[in-house]
Structures are given as structure tokens and as C-alpha cells.
C-alpha positions as CSV (number, residue, x, y, z in Angstrom):
1,M,68.4,133.2,114.2
2,I,69.0,136.7,115.4
3,V,72.0,135.5,117.4
4,D,73.6,134.2,114.2
5,Q,73.0,137.6,112.6
6,V,74.8,139.5,115.3
7,V,77.7,137.1,115.5
8,E,78.1,137.1,111.7
9,K,78.3,140.9,111.7
10,L,80.9,140.9,114.5
11,L,83.0,138.2,112.8
12,A,82.8,140.0,109.4
13,H,84.3,143.0,111.0
14,F,86.8,141.4,113.3
15,T,88.2,138.8,110.9
16,S,88.6,141.3,108.1
17,D,92.1,142.2,106.7
18,Q,92.4,144.9,109.4
19,Y,92.4,142.2,112.1
20,R,94.3,139.4,110.3
21,D,97.2,139.5,112.8
22,E,94.8,139.5,115.7
23,V,93.1,136.3,114.4
24,V,96.4,134.5,113.9
25,A,97.6,135.5,117.4
26,A,94.3,134.5,118.9
27,K,94.3,131.1,117.3
28,K,97.8,130.5,118.6
29,D,96.9,131.4,122.1
30,F,93.7,129.4,122.1
31,F,94.9,126.2,120.5
32,E,98.3,126.1,122.1
33,D,99.0,122.7,123.7
34,A,95.7,121.5,122.3
35,G,96.2,121.5,118.5
36,L,94.0,122.5,115.7
37,V,91.6,119.8,114.5
38,G,90.7,119.1,110.9
39,D,87.3,120.1,109.7
40,E,86.4,116.4,109.4
41,S,87.0,115.8,113.1
42,F,84.1,115.2,115.5
43,Y,85.4,118.1,117.6
44,F,85.9,120.7,114.9
45,E,82.6,122.6,115.1
46,V,82.6,122.4,118.9
47,R,86.1,123.9,119.1
48,M,85.5,126.6,116.6
49,A,82.3,127.7,118.4
50,Q,84.4,127.8,121.7
51,F,87.2,129.8,119.9
52,L,84.9,132.3,118.2
53,D,83.0,133.0,121.5
54,W,86.3,133.5,123.3
55,Y,87.7,135.7,120.5
56,L,84.6,137.9,120.4
57,F,83.6,138.1,124.1
58,T,86.8,137.6,126.1
59,R,90.1,138.1,124.3
60,E,91.4,141.7,124.4
61,L,92.6,143.1,121.2
62,T,96.3,144.0,121.3
63,K,96.1,147.8,120.7
64,E,92.7,148.6,122.2
65,H,92.9,146.3,125.3
66,L,89.2,145.6,124.8
67,S,87.4,142.6,123.5
68,P,85.7,142.9,120.1
69,V,82.3,143.1,121.8
70,Q,83.5,145.8,124.2
71,L,85.2,147.8,121.4
72,T,82.1,147.6,119.2
73,N,80.0,148.9,122.1
74,E,82.3,151.7,122.9
75,K,83.0,152.9,119.3
76,N,79.7,152.0,117.5
77,L,81.7,150.1,114.9
78,I,78.7,148.2,113.4
79,T,75.3,149.2,112.2
80,W,72.5,147.2,113.8
81,T,68.8,146.7,113.1
82,E,66.7,147.6,116.1
83,E,66.3,143.9,116.9
84,E,70.0,143.2,116.5
85,K,70.9,146.2,118.7
86,E,68.7,145.0,121.5
87,L,70.4,141.6,121.4
88,F,73.9,143.1,121.1
89,E,73.3,145.1,124.3
90,G,72.9,141.7,125.9
91,F,76.2,140.6,124.4
92,V,77.9,143.4,126.3
93,Q,76.4,142.0,129.5
94,A,77.0,138.3,128.7
95,Q,77.9,136.2,131.8
96,H,80.8,133.8,131.2
97,G,81.0,131.1,133.8
98,L,80.9,127.5,134.9
99,Y,77.5,126.0,135.5
100,E,75.7,122.9,136.6
101,F,72.5,121.7,135.1
102,I,69.4,121.5,137.3
103,K,66.5,120.5,135.0
104,V,64.5,121.1,131.9
105,R,60.8,121.9,132.2
106,T,59.2,121.8,128.8
107,S,61.6,124.1,126.9
108,D,62.8,126.1,130.0
109,V,66.3,125.3,131.2
110,Y,67.4,125.7,134.8
111,I,71.1,126.0,135.6
112,R,73.2,127.1,138.6
113,D,76.2,129.5,138.3
114,L,79.0,127.9,140.3
115,F,80.7,131.2,141.0
116,T,77.7,132.9,142.5
117,G,75.5,130.0,143.5
118,K,72.5,131.6,141.8
119,K,69.9,129.6,139.9
120,I,69.2,130.9,136.4
121,E,66.2,130.2,134.2
122,L,66.5,130.3,130.4
123,K,62.9,130.5,129.1
124,S,62.0,128.8,125.9
125,S,65.6,127.9,125.3
126,M,66.7,126.8,121.8
127,V,69.2,124.4,123.6
128,T,67.5,121.9,125.8
129,S,69.4,118.6,125.4
130,G,73.0,117.4,126.0
131,F,73.0,118.3,129.7
132,N,74.0,116.0,132.5
133,V,73.4,116.8,136.2
134,D,76.8,115.3,137.0
135,E,78.8,117.5,134.5
136,V,80.1,121.0,134.9
137,F,79.9,123.0,131.8
138,E,81.3,126.3,130.5
139,T,79.4,128.7,128.4
140,R,78.2,132.3,128.2
141,I,74.6,133.3,128.9
142,I,73.3,136.5,127.2
143,P,70.5,138.5,128.7
144,Y,67.7,139.1,126.2
145,K,64.3,140.5,126.8
146,D,63.0,138.8,130.0
147,T,65.3,135.8,130.0
148,F,68.7,134.6,128.9
149,I,70.0,132.7,125.8
150,F,73.0,130.5,125.5
151,A,76.0,131.6,123.3
152,K,77.2,129.0,120.8
153,G,80.3,127.8,122.6
154,F,79.9,125.0,125.3
155,C,82.6,123.0,127.0
156,F,81.4,120.0,129.0
157,H,83.8,118.5,131.6
158,P,83.7,114.8,132.5
159,A,81.5,114.0,135.5
160,E,84.4,112.3,137.2
161,V,86.2,115.7,137.7
162,K,83.3,117.6,139.1
163,S,84.7,117.6,142.7
164,F,88.1,118.9,141.4
165,I,86.4,121.7,139.5
166,L,84.3,122.6,142.6
167,K,87.4,122.9,144.7
168,E,89.1,125.1,142.1
169,V,85.9,127.3,141.9
170,K,86.0,127.8,145.6
171,K,89.5,129.2,145.4
172,V,88.5,132.0,143.0
173,K,84.8,132.6,143.6
174,N,85.4,135.8,145.6
175,L,88.2,137.0,143.3
176,D,87.9,139.2,140.2
177,M,86.7,138.1,136.8
178,I,90.3,137.9,135.6
179,Q,91.0,135.1,138.0
180,K,87.8,133.3,137.1
181,E,88.5,133.6,133.4
182,A,92.0,132.1,134.0
183,L,90.4,129.1,135.7
184,I,87.8,128.7,132.9
185,F,90.6,128.8,130.3
186,R,92.8,126.4,132.2
187,L,89.9,123.9,132.5
188,L,89.2,124.2,128.8
189,K,92.8,123.3,128.0
190,M,92.5,120.3,130.4
191,R,89.4,119.2,128.5
192,Y,91.3,119.3,125.2
193,K,94.1,117.2,126.8
194,F,91.4,114.7,127.8
195,E,90.3,114.5,124.2
196,Q,93.9,113.9,123.1
197,Y,94.9,111.4,125.7
198,K,92.0,109.0,126.2
199,H,94.3,106.4,127.6
200,I,95.6,108.7,130.4
201,R,93.8,108.7,133.8
202,L,91.7,111.8,134.3
203,D,93.4,112.7,137.5
204,Y,96.6,113.0,135.6
205,I,95.0,115.7,133.4
206,Y,92.7,117.6,135.8
207,T,95.3,118.3,138.4
208,N,97.5,121.1,139.9
209,D,100.3,118.7,140.6
210,S,103.0,119.5,138.1
211,K,104.6,116.0,138.6
212,L,101.4,114.3,137.4
213,R,100.0,116.8,135.0
214,I,100.1,115.8,131.3
């Protein structure tokens, strides 16, 4: 897939020896309080996809204060084929957010952006299963040609905490993307805690109450 080609070129550059310290620091930030999982774990591939998307699209490099995608766009660091270049331009405009699933019609997926309230159609999506109307999920959607495609990283939150998430979204929906990213990241860490502490009540994990929070 062309998405894989573009991601592989980005990773080859931004995980090279030149960026070794960045990768180490990024892993520490991302997996703090959640813990790395072994490659035999059910969650390994999911977490690595989440981490790599965050590292490439969102996390700012220490010296440049730009994400790898932004820096590549600004400095023309990588040589692309024409097809790859067209998709990479979509990477630059990728929309990171919290979404709710509406429906699948044939292979077209319909979702709603919780920050904007807008309905989004992903035509002929390669990802059409695994969605639940009661779950809020995090991902990035990438504009490409006349539609959007999903990035690799998804984080699905338990249906039971949807009302909590909607209240948190309401607090930041009119603020800048920095505040929205902070909420998305905080919810991701809560999801990791839920994986770790299955015996703990969800409202002790998805909470702003420091007395209750695990």
C-alpha cells in the first residue's frame, strides 16, 4: 500500500542514527505510566502503530520544534515518487481527532468529528470493521484525492466512558489544537491504564478527580 511506502520512508529517516536520542525520548514520553509491552502481547502492534503515528505526525523534534512530517515538508528531506508526494501532501494536512462511528455503506465509512461536529465520509476505505456506535475512537484521517484515508494508529475507548469523553471534548472544542492534543493524549493514557487494571472500575480511571484516579 502507498501509505506503507510513505510511512516506511519517513521512519527510515527519522529512526536513523541521527535521530536515535529523539526516538529514545519519544518512547519515554509516550509509554510513561503505561509501560512497554512485549512483542508477544495482544496490544503490541496496536500500541506501536499509535506510537509511530504520534512520533511522525504530532511530537515535535527537540531542536527543530516541528514534527517529522512538518520538518520533511519544510525542508524537502525525502525524495518521493509522484504518487507518494501526492499522499504525503495529505500527511501534512492530516486531521487528528476524536471520532464517533456512524455507519458503513458497502466500503464507505461515515464518522463524526467530535471537535467540529462535522460528518466525514471515507470512500472505499481499507478499514471498515471494528467500529462500534457507542465507542469514541482516536485516529488521524489523511486527505487523499477526493476522500480521506485512515492512518494506522487507532485508540478505541470503552463505550461506558463516552459521556465522560464528550464532557471533556466540550471543554476544549473551541480552544487551540494544543489543548485538543493534550486531551487526546490524556485519554490515551487512561486507555492504557484500563488495559493494565482490568479489576479497577472505569470511573476510577477515566476521571479528573485526583483522589480517585489510578
